[in-house]
C-alpha positions in Angstrom: -9.0 5.1 -26.2 -8.5 4.8 -22.4 -11.0 2.3 -21.4 -9.9 2.0 -18.0 -8.4 5.3 -16.8 -5.6 5.9 -14.2 -6.8 5.3 -10.2 -4.8 7.3 -7.4 -5.1 7.6 -3.6 -2.7 9.3 -1.4 -2.8 9.3 2.6 -0.1 11.4 4.5 0.4 10.1 8.3 2.8 9.8 10.7 4.1 6.3 10.7 3.2 5.3 14.5 2.0 1.5 15.3 -1.5 2.6 15.8 -1.3 4.7 12.4 -0.2 1.5 10.5 -3.2 -0.3 11.3 -5.5 2.3 10.4 -3.8 3.0 6.8 -3.4 -0.8 6.2 -7.6 -1.0 6.5 -7.8 2.2 4.2 -5.9 0.2 2.0 -7.6 -2.6 1.6 -10.9 -0.6 1.5 -9.3 1.4 -1.5 -8.5 -1.9 -2.9 -12.1 -3.3 -2.2 -13.5 0.1 -4.0 -11.5 -0.8 -7.1 -12.3 -3.8 -7.0 -9.0 -5.3 -7.2 -9.7 -7.8 -3.9 -7.4 -10.6 -4.9 -4.5 -8.1 -4.7 -5.3 -7.0 -0.8 -3.4 -9.1 1.6 -0.2 -8.9 -0.8 -0.8 -5.2 -0.9 -1.8 -4.7 3.1 1.5 -6.9 3.6 4.0 -4.9 2.2 2.4 -1.5 3.1 2.8 -2.5 6.4 6.9 -3.5 6.3 6.6 -0.2 4.6 5.7 1.8 7.4 6.5 -0.4 9.4 10.3 0.4 8.3 9.6 4.3 8.8 8.7 3.2 12.0 11.8 1.9 13.2 14.5 3.7 11.0 13.5 7.3 9.4 14.5 10.5 11.1 13.9 13.1 12.0 10.5 12.4 12.3 7.9 9.8 11.1 5.8 12.0 8.7 5.5 9.7 5.3 3.2 9.3 2.3 1.9 6.3 1.4 0.5 6.1 -2.6 -1.7 3.6 -4.5 -1.8 4.3 -8.2 -3.4 1.7 -10.7 -2.1 2.3 -14.4 -4.0 -0.1 -16.4 -2.5 -3.6 -15.5 -0.2 -2.4 -12.8 -0.4 -1.8 -8.8 2.1 1.0 -7.6 2.3 1.0 -3.6 4.6 3.3 -2.5 6.0 4.8 0.6 7.7 8.3 0.6 9.2 9.3 4.1 12.0 12.2 4.4 15.0 10.1 5.6 17.5 10.4 2.9 19.6 7.0 4.1 18.4 4.0 1.5 17.3 0.6 3.4 19.5 -2.3 3.7 17.8 -5.5 2.6 19.5 -8.1 5.2 20.1 -11.1 3.8 17.4 -13.7 4.5 19.7 -17.2 4.1 21.8 -15.5 7.3 18.9 -14.1 9.3 17.6 -16.4 12.6 14.6 -18.3 11.2 12.7 -16.8 14.4 14.1 -13.1 14.5 11.1 -10.8 14.3 13.5 -8.0 12.3 15.4 -7.6 9.2 13.2 -9.8 7.0 10.6 -6.7 5.4 12.0 -5.8 2.2 12.7 -9.4 1.1 8.9 -10.2 2.0 7.8 -7.3 -0.3 10.3 -8.8 -3.2 8.8 -12.0 -2.1 4.9 -11.0 -2.4 5.8 -8.2 -5.2 6.2 -8.5 -9.1 8.9 -5.4 -8.4 10.2 -3.6 -5.6 12.8 -0.8 -5.6 14.0 2.5 -3.6 14.8 6.2 -5.5 16.0 9.1 -3.4 13.5 11.9 -3.4 15.1 15.1 -3.8 17.6 15.9 -1.5 15.7 14.9 1.9 14.1 11.6 1.9 13.2 8.5 -0.5 10.4 6.5 -2.2 9.8 2.6 -1.3 7.8 0.9 -4.0 6.3 -1.9 -4.7 4.2 -3.6 -8.1 1.4 -5.8 -8.2 0.4 -7.2 -11.3 -3.3 -6.4 -12.1 -4.4 -7.6 -15.4 -6.7 -10.2 -14.8 -8.5 -8.0 -12.2 -8.6 -5.3 -14.1 -10.0 -6.6 -17.2 -12.8 -8.6 -15.7 -14.0 -5.5 -14.1 -13.6 -3.4 -17.6 -17.3 -4.3 -19.0 -18.6 -3.4 -16.4 -18.5 0.1 -14.4 -18.1 0.7 -10.5 -21.4 1.0 -8.5 -22.1 4.1 -6.7 -23.2 4.4 -3.3 -23.4 7.2 -0.9 -20.1 7.4 0.5 -19.3 8.0 -3.3 -20.5 11.9 -2.4 -18.7 12.0 0.5 -15.5 10.5 -1.2 -15.9 14.0 -3.1 -16.1 16.3 -0.4 -13.6 14.8 2.0 -10.9 13.2 0.0 -9.2 11.6 3.1 -12.6 9.9 3.2 -12.2 6.3 1.2 -15.4 5.4 -0.1 -16.4 1.8 0.6 -19.2 -0.4 -1.3 -21.0 -2.3 1.4 -22.9 -4.6 -0.6 -19.6 -6.4 -1.3 -19.1 -9.2 0.5 -16.6 -8.6 3.2 -12.7 -9.1 2.9 -10.7 -10.5 6.2 -7.8 -7.8 6.2 -4.0 -9.4 6.5 -2.6 -10.1 9.8 0.6 -8.3 11.0 2.8 -8.8 14.0 2.6 -4.6 14.0 -0.4 -3.8 17.0 -3.3 -1.6 15.6 
């Protein structure tokens, strides 16, 4: 018997600075909806860094897919783009302390439990990271999520993220990316 079913959310976008901020807010809202508030800052930071890499490096275009998947005790965040070139992790020890570039994947590694990259077919790749959700999921498993009017909109329009407005507001993660 599965007491906590799998959860999944996908957003397709062009990785432009204004869209990166929107996706960060969508990720935050989705995690709030799943009652995973403690993961919001790390997930938002990680997805911001991965989308920034797509914006700066991906060719031929900036189209990508962000995917959130909660399986039992693990949240996996992935970004799939159409550029087959795999990212290069900079050696943080040899990077200028004031540099504004070259540390994104090191930051993802620092805030996540694990991360990686894999080719996606012949014309793309997926960069992913995981966050442990054991305590968060266990704490919420005993009671079902509250239903709001926004849930109906989420079923009719999958691109709409339902947000429980009765829960306390959470400040979104900050980033150097405009948006």
